BALOBA-1460 file (C-alpha; in Angstrom, 3 decimals):
// residues 204
<rec num="1" residu="m" x="-63.525" y="-19.430" z="29.648"/>
<rec num="2" residu="n" x="-67.304" y="-19.898" z="28.995"/>
<rec num="3" residu="e" x="-66.776" y="-17.898" z="25.617"/>
<rec num="4" residu="s" x="-64.590" y="-20.207" z="24.389"/>
<rec num="5" residu="k" x="-66.509" y="-23.555" z="25.243"/>
<rec num="6" residu="p" x="-67.111" y="-25.551" z="22.057"/>
<rec num="7" residu="f" x="-70.887" y="-26.226" z="21.033"/>
<rec num="8" residu="s" x="-72.451" y="-28.546" z="18.484"/>
<rec num="9" residu="a" x="-75.926" y="-28.088" z="17.512"/>
<rec num="10" residu="a" x="-76.111" y="-31.412" z="16.230"/>
<rec num="11" residu="a" x="-75.061" y="-33.007" z="19.475"/>
<rec num="12" residu="e" x="-77.721" y="-30.851" z="21.160"/>
<rec num="13" residu="r" x="-80.492" y="-32.209" z="19.053"/>
<rec num="14" residu="n" x="-79.413" y="-35.976" z="18.749"/>
<rec num="15" residu="r" x="-78.446" y="-36.502" z="22.470"/>
<rec num="16" residu="n" x="-81.597" y="-37.456" z="23.837"/>
<rec num="17" residu="a" x="-82.134" y="-40.165" z="20.973"/>
<rec num="18" residu="i" x="-78.675" y="-41.512" z="21.423"/>
<rec num="19" residu="l" x="-78.919" y="-41.637" z="25.167"/>
<rec num="20" residu="e" x="-82.344" y="-43.720" z="24.917"/>
<rec num="21" residu="a" x="-80.291" y="-46.128" z="22.538"/>
<rec num="22" residu="i" x="-77.187" y="-46.636" z="24.137"/>
<rec num="23" residu="s" x="-78.936" y="-46.969" z="27.810"/>
<rec num="24" residu="e" x="-80.433" y="-50.282" z="26.626"/>
<rec num="25" residu="e" x="-76.938" y="-51.675" z="25.985"/>
<rec num="26" residu="l" x="-75.558" y="-50.891" z="29.518"/>
<rec num="27" residu="v" x="-75.912" y="-52.202" z="32.871"/>
<rec num="28" residu="p" x="-74.830" y="-50.671" z="36.022"/>
<rec num="29" residu="g" x="-71.134" y="-50.669" z="36.857"/>
<rec num="30" residu="d" x="-70.092" y="-50.727" z="32.821"/>
<rec num="31" residu="r" x="-67.383" y="-48.305" z="31.489"/>
<rec num="32" residu="v" x="-67.500" y="-46.740" z="28.284"/>
<rec num="33" residu="f" x="-64.820" y="-45.605" z="25.919"/>
<rec num="34" residu="e" x="-65.865" y="-42.763" z="23.640"/>
<rec num="35" residu="f" x="-64.017" y="-42.310" z="20.526"/>
<rec num="36" residu="g" x="-63.797" y="-38.718" z="19.100"/>
<rec num="37" residu="s" x="-65.692" y="-36.942" z="21.959"/>
<rec num="38" residu="g" x="-65.794" y="-33.450" z="20.095"/>
<rec num="39" residu="t" x="-67.301" y="-30.775" z="22.113"/>
<rec num="40" residu="g" x="-67.599" y="-33.278" z="25.053"/>
<rec num="41" residu="q" x="-71.755" y="-32.500" z="25.200"/>
<rec num="42" residu="h" x="-72.727" y="-35.987" z="24.320"/>
<rec num="43" residu="v" x="-70.535" y="-37.741" z="27.319"/>
<rec num="44" residu="c" x="-71.617" y="-34.983" z="30.219"/>
<rec num="45" residu="h" x="-75.316" y="-35.618" z="28.962"/>
<rec num="46" residu="f" x="-75.255" y="-39.477" z="29.089"/>
<rec num="47" residu="a" x="-72.986" y="-39.211" z="32.537"/>
<rec num="48" residu="a" x="-75.588" y="-37.042" z="33.966"/>
<rec num="49" residu="a" x="-78.376" y="-39.564" z="33.074"/>
<rec num="50" residu="l" x="-76.426" y="-42.608" z="33.968"/>
<rec num="51" residu="p" x="-74.537" y="-41.891" z="37.131"/>
<rec num="52" residu="q" x="-73.771" y="-45.775" z="37.687"/>
<rec num="53" residu="i" x="-71.991" y="-45.573" z="34.415"/>
<rec num="54" residu="t" x="-68.252" y="-44.631" z="34.244"/>
<rec num="55" residu="w" x="-67.321" y="-42.679" z="30.877"/>
<rec num="56" residu="q" x="-63.995" y="-42.226" z="29.398"/>
<rec num="57" residu="p" x="-63.767" y="-39.637" z="26.387"/>
<rec num="58" residu="s" x="-61.312" y="-39.098" z="23.987"/>
<rec num="59" residu="d" x="-60.201" y="-37.068" z="21.143"/>
<rec num="60" residu="l" x="-57.188" y="-35.243" z="19.583"/>
<rec num="61" residu="p" x="-55.239" y="-33.049" z="22.043"/>
<rec num="62" residu="e" x="-56.555" y="-29.833" z="20.722"/>
<rec num="63" residu="r" x="-59.942" y="-30.808" z="21.516"/>
<rec num="64" residu="l" x="-59.290" y="-31.825" z="25.119"/>
<rec num="65" residu="s" x="-59.626" y="-28.193" z="26.719"/>
<rec num="66" residu="g" x="-63.281" y="-27.823" z="25.369"/>
<rec num="67" residu="i" x="-64.280" y="-31.219" z="26.643"/>
<rec num="68" residu="e" x="-62.864" y="-30.351" z="29.997"/>
<rec num="69" residu="q" x="-64.782" y="-27.561" z="30.064"/>
<rec num="70" residu="w" x="-67.986" y="-29.083" z="29.484"/>
<rec num="71" residu="i" x="-66.976" y="-31.970" z="32.046"/>
<rec num="72" residu="a" x="-66.328" y="-29.218" z="34.751"/>
<rec num="73" residu="e" x="-69.519" y="-27.291" z="34.429"/>
<rec num="74" residu="s" x="-71.390" y="-30.830" z="34.195"/>
<rec num="75" residu="g" x="-70.478" y="-31.758" z="37.977"/>
<rec num="76" residu="c" x="-70.394" y="-35.320" z="37.088"/>
<rec num="77" residu="s" x="-68.150" y="-37.484" z="38.973"/>
<rec num="78" residu="n" x="-68.701" y="-40.496" z="36.905"/>
<rec num="79" residu="i" x="-66.728" y="-39.177" z="33.932"/>
<rec num="80" residu="l" x="-62.850" y="-39.859" z="33.714"/>
<rec num="81" residu="p" x="-60.366" y="-37.000" z="32.509"/>
<rec num="82" residu="p" x="-60.385" y="-37.191" z="28.871"/>
<rec num="83" residu="v" x="-57.407" y="-38.728" z="27.066"/>
<rec num="84" residu="a" x="-55.515" y="-37.472" z="24.053"/>
<rec num="85" residu="w" x="-56.171" y="-40.179" z="21.413"/>
<rec num="86" residu="d" x="-55.667" y="-40.606" z="17.747"/>
<rec num="87" residu="l" x="-57.194" y="-43.497" z="15.730"/>
<rec num="88" residu="a" x="-53.902" y="-43.705" z="13.807"/>
<rec num="89" residu="s" x="-52.154" y="-44.819" z="16.848"/>
<rec num="90" residu="d" x="-50.752" y="-48.385" z="17.178"/>
<rec num="91" residu="h" x="-51.772" y="-48.734" z="20.696"/>
<rec num="92" residu="p" x="-54.985" y="-49.684" z="22.162"/>
<rec num="93" residu="a" x="-56.736" y="-47.037" z="23.922"/>
<rec num="94" residu="a" x="-57.119" y="-47.074" z="27.811"/>
<rec num="95" residu="q" x="-57.884" y="-49.891" z="29.717"/>
<rec num="96" residu="s" x="-60.395" y="-52.572" z="29.217"/>
<rec num="97" residu="v" x="-64.086" y="-51.023" z="28.925"/>
<rec num="98" residu="n" x="-67.686" y="-52.984" z="28.379"/>
<rec num="99" residu="l" x="-68.814" y="-50.810" z="25.503"/>
<rec num="100" residu="c" x="-67.139" y="-48.591" z="23.047"/>
<rec num="101" residu="y" x="-69.064" y="-45.713" z="21.345"/>
<rec num="102" residu="t" x="-68.749" y="-42.970" z="18.722"/>
<rec num="103" residu="a" x="-71.356" y="-40.639" z="16.867"/>
<rec num="104" residu="n" x="-70.800" y="-39.050" z="13.623"/>
<rec num="105" residu="t" x="-67.451" y="-40.374" z="13.000"/>
<rec num="106" residu="l" x="-67.154" y="-42.943" z="10.371"/>
<rec num="107" residu="h" x="-68.196" y="-40.781" z="7.623"/>
<rec num="108" residu="i" x="-65.614" y="-38.187" z="8.357"/>
<rec num="109" residu="v" x="-62.544" y="-40.315" z="8.786"/>
<rec num="110" residu="s" x="-60.916" y="-42.344" z="6.011"/>
<rec num="111" residu="w" x="-61.574" y="-46.002" z="5.494"/>
<rec num="112" residu="p" x="-58.358" y="-47.268" z="6.895"/>
<rec num="113" residu="l" x="-59.164" y="-45.285" z="10.299"/>
<rec num="114" residu="v" x="-62.519" y="-46.718" z="10.093"/>
<rec num="115" residu="q" x="-60.821" y="-49.951" z="10.270"/>
<rec num="116" residu="r" x="-58.565" y="-49.038" z="13.091"/>
<rec num="117" residu="l" x="-61.456" y="-48.135" z="15.239"/>
<rec num="118" residu="f" x="-63.059" y="-51.522" z="14.926"/>
<rec num="119" residu="q" x="-59.216" y="-53.092" z="15.623"/>
<rec num="120" residu="h" x="-58.860" y="-50.747" z="18.826"/>
<rec num="121" residu="s" x="-62.503" y="-51.633" z="19.868"/>
<rec num="122" residu="a" x="-61.635" y="-55.265" z="19.768"/>
<rec num="123" residu="a" x="-58.468" y="-54.685" z="21.764"/>
<rec num="124" residu="l" x="-60.360" y="-53.050" z="24.467"/>
<rec num="125" residu="l" x="-63.375" y="-55.269" z="24.781"/>
<rec num="126" residu="p" x="-64.097" y="-58.358" z="26.761"/>
<rec num="127" residu="e" x="-66.043" y="-61.214" z="25.011"/>
<rec num="128" residu="n" x="-69.778" y="-59.950" z="24.905"/>
<rec num="129" residu="g" x="-68.605" y="-56.415" z="25.144"/>
<rec num="130" residu="k" x="-70.349" y="-54.119" z="22.571"/>
<rec num="131" residu="l" x="-69.417" y="-51.177" z="20.027"/>
<rec num="132" residu="c" x="-71.920" y="-48.735" z="19.665"/>
<rec num="133" residu="i" x="-72.042" y="-46.405" z="16.576"/>
<rec num="134" residu="y" x="-74.363" y="-43.606" z="15.533"/>
<rec num="135" residu="g" x="-74.614" y="-41.789" z="12.393"/>
<rec num="136" residu="p" x="-75.873" y="-41.737" z="8.706"/>
<rec num="137" residu="f" x="-75.321" y="-45.171" z="6.743"/>
<rec num="138" residu="l" x="-75.840" y="-46.726" z="3.446"/>
<rec num="139" residu="i" x="-78.427" y="-49.696" z="4.037"/>
<rec num="140" residu="n" x="-78.027" y="-52.491" z="1.390"/>
<rec num="141" residu="g" x="-76.432" y="-50.109" z="-0.843"/>
<rec num="142" residu="h" x="-79.114" y="-47.355" z="-0.691"/>
<rec num="143" residu="y" x="-79.226" y="-44.061" z="0.868"/>
<rec num="144" residu="t" x="-82.065" y="-43.800" z="3.542"/>
<rec num="145" residu="s" x="-83.074" y="-40.244" z="2.280"/>
<rec num="146" residu="e" x="-82.292" y="-37.819" z="-0.295"/>
<rec num="147" residu="g" x="-80.678" y="-35.511" z="2.275"/>
<rec num="148" residu="n" x="-78.236" y="-38.128" z="3.085"/>
<rec num="149" residu="r" x="-77.192" y="-38.747" z="-0.655"/>
<rec num="150" residu="l" x="-76.732" y="-34.782" z="-1.014"/>
<rec num="151" residu="f" x="-74.578" y="-34.962" z="2.352"/>
<rec num="152" residu="d" x="-72.766" y="-37.990" z="1.071"/>
<rec num="153" residu="q" x="-71.685" y="-35.913" z="-2.075"/>
<rec num="154" residu="q" x="-70.803" y="-33.124" z="-0.260"/>
<rec num="155" residu="l" x="-68.403" y="-35.125" z="2.178"/>
<rec num="156" residu="q" x="-66.615" y="-36.658" z="-0.904"/>
<rec num="157" residu="s" x="-66.360" y="-33.151" z="-2.801"/>
<rec num="158" residu="r" x="-64.464" y="-31.987" z="0.160"/>
<rec num="159" residu="d" x="-62.297" y="-35.123" z="0.874"/>
<rec num="160" residu="n" x="-62.599" y="-38.089" z="-1.382"/>
<rec num="161" residu="k" x="-61.516" y="-40.384" z="1.581"/>
<rec num="162" residu="s" x="-64.755" y="-39.727" z="3.577"/>
<rec num="163" residu="g" x="-68.067" y="-40.575" z="2.998"/>
<rec num="164" residu="l" x="-71.214" y="-42.563" z="4.305"/>
<rec num="165" residu="r" x="-70.359" y="-45.947" z="4.990"/>
<rec num="166" residu="e" x="-72.112" y="-49.057" z="3.775"/>
<rec num="167" residu="l" x="-73.611" y="-51.430" z="6.450"/>
<rec num="168" residu="n" x="-72.527" y="-54.554" z="4.637"/>
<rec num="169" residu="d" x="-69.104" y="-53.193" z="4.718"/>
<rec num="170" residu="l" x="-68.881" y="-52.621" z="8.198"/>
<rec num="171" residu="n" x="-70.050" y="-56.133" z="8.792"/>
<rec num="172" residu="r" x="-67.654" y="-57.725" z="6.986"/>
<rec num="173" residu="l" x="-65.016" y="-55.299" z="8.568"/>
<rec num="174" residu="a" x="-66.717" y="-56.436" z="12.075"/>
<rec num="175" residu="r" x="-66.477" y="-60.150" z="11.445"/>
<rec num="176" residu="g" x="-62.922" y="-60.009" z="10.456"/>
<rec num="177" residu="v" x="-61.925" y="-58.646" z="14.125"/>
<rec num="178" residu="g" x="-64.308" y="-60.759" z="16.066"/>
<rec num="179" residu="f" x="-67.765" y="-59.123" z="16.027"/>
<rec num="180" residu="s" x="-71.054" y="-60.279" z="15.046"/>
<rec num="181" residu="d" x="-73.233" y="-58.518" z="12.273"/>
<rec num="182" residu="a" x="-74.550" y="-55.115" z="13.676"/>
<rec num="183" residu="r" x="-78.057" y="-54.946" z="15.194"/>
<rec num="184" residu="v" x="-79.766" y="-51.819" z="13.738"/>
<rec num="185" residu="v" x="-81.906" y="-49.313" z="15.373"/>
<rec num="186" residu="a" x="-83.443" y="-46.622" z="13.080"/>
<rec num="187" residu="m" x="-82.887" y="-43.077" z="14.701"/>
<rec num="188" residu="p" x="-84.708" y="-39.730" z="13.701"/>
<rec num="189" residu="a" x="-83.345" y="-37.806" z="10.970"/>
<rec num="190" residu="n" x="-82.662" y="-40.808" z="9.023"/>
<rec num="191" residu="n" x="-79.656" y="-41.853" z="11.194"/>
<rec num="192" residu="h" x="-79.137" y="-45.398" z="12.750"/>
<rec num="193" residu="f" x="-77.403" y="-46.555" z="15.857"/>
<rec num="194" residu="l" x="-75.657" y="-50.012" z="14.990"/>
<rec num="195" residu="i" x="-74.514" y="-52.448" z="17.878"/>
<rec num="196" residu="w" x="-71.793" y="-54.991" z="17.269"/>
<rec num="197" residu="a" x="-71.423" y="-57.499" z="20.037"/>
<rec num="198" residu="f" x="-67.857" y="-59.041" z="20.502"/>
<rec num="199" residu="s" x="-67.160" y="-62.570" z="20.310"/>
<rec num="200" residu="g" x="-63.570" y="-62.525" z="20.320"/>
<rec num="201" residu="s" x="-63.415" y="-65.251" z="17.124"/>
<rec num="202" residu="p" x="-62.471" y="-63.263" z="14.024"/>
<rec num="203" residu="d" x="-63.867" y="-64.406" z="10.608"/>
<rec num="204" residu="v" x="-61.084" y="-65.303" z="8.622"/>
């Protein structure tokens, strides 16, 4: 069973920086919904460091067994069983939470699914809830590094529906479903951690 456990070197590299950023947005008793938990490494690392927070991982059905292996080995009792979840679903995910989180997702999925993620987050969050997203982005129309420019070209050559997202476009989308503009935290390796607060009043 251990031989088949999934592993992401990138998740291992960025987990501590993300933990430091996300912990600033949480208070004891909060519940977090993670879109696209991937291998499960992040949620297990975060849950071990923040045992007073309840974590709800999610991903496509075929990835749940790997996440379950990581959870079982972590021994953490504050991680809920992972739920099968597709951003294309018409239904909100799980129950109400205080914070929604995803990492390295927006540049992989299509723009309509980026829109879905914001819509589902708005359905899940109460007023003053938060949506936190980690990854590489364009800031004011500019790449933050040559590496990110090349990465974007690589993504689009494989799938023209994917690619790095522009922060201003994301803020317009966020305002349309009731979020404020993002607070931006610079992260290692030319990535950013974006925090949107939910007001519940869409900018129409």
